C-alpha positions, 0 to 999 in steps of 0.5 A: 276314650269314655272308659279311660276318662271314667277310670282316670277320673274315678282314680283321681276323685278317690284322692279326695277321700283324704281330707287334706287333699279334698280341702286343697282341691276345694280351695283351688276350685273356689279360687279359680271360679270365673278365673278369679285367681288368675284375673287377680294375679294379672291385676297385681302384676299390673300394679306391681310392674308399672313398666309393663303395666300394659302387658300385664293388663293385656295378659289379663284380658287374654285370660278373661278371653280364654275363660269366656271362650271356654264358657261359650264352647260349653254351651255349644258342646253341652257335655254333661258333668260326670254322673258316676261319682259324687262331686266335692263341690257345686258348679255354676253350670251343668256342662263340663267340656271344656274346663273353664278353670283349666282354660283360664289357669293355663292361659295365665301360666303361659301369658304371665309366664312370658312376663316372668311369673314363673311360679304360676305353671305348678299352681295352674297344673294343681288347679287343673288336677283339682277339677278331677279330684273334686269330681266335676270334670273328665280328664278330656275336659281338662285337657281341652280347656288347658289346650284352649287356654294355651292357644289363646295365650300364644295367639295373643302373645305379640299383642300382649307384649305390645309387639316389643313396646308397652 
């Protein structure tokens, strides 16, 4: 698996040689730092959709929880970031498994998608790919982060929607 991880990462990181791709990937990476883009999206949803404000806020809490859980798992696993390529961005931490960007992005896509924000999954997918293009995660880091985020959002879905009430 490590060989496959290295090859996929190297191929996607090579896409960052295009300045437009590199710029977009850097922008997504910055926007997703600490789940900021997704937390902001949840707060905007809460402000704009007063009838379901509680659901949006609970969904935002699920996104934050997915991010924090991912950060905790990183400290347990302690997998180093890829060292065979030059990254396009700096990272806050030195561990890569799982990707917290992928965890928060996927949690937001699932949680906020349940509230009708159907445009988020493509943006979340782009966020996940950006971590490979900027060269700071292996594909298995991103896959694990996405799975963690989806699981967190699905497990919290009933709570998020208030069990049918808001």
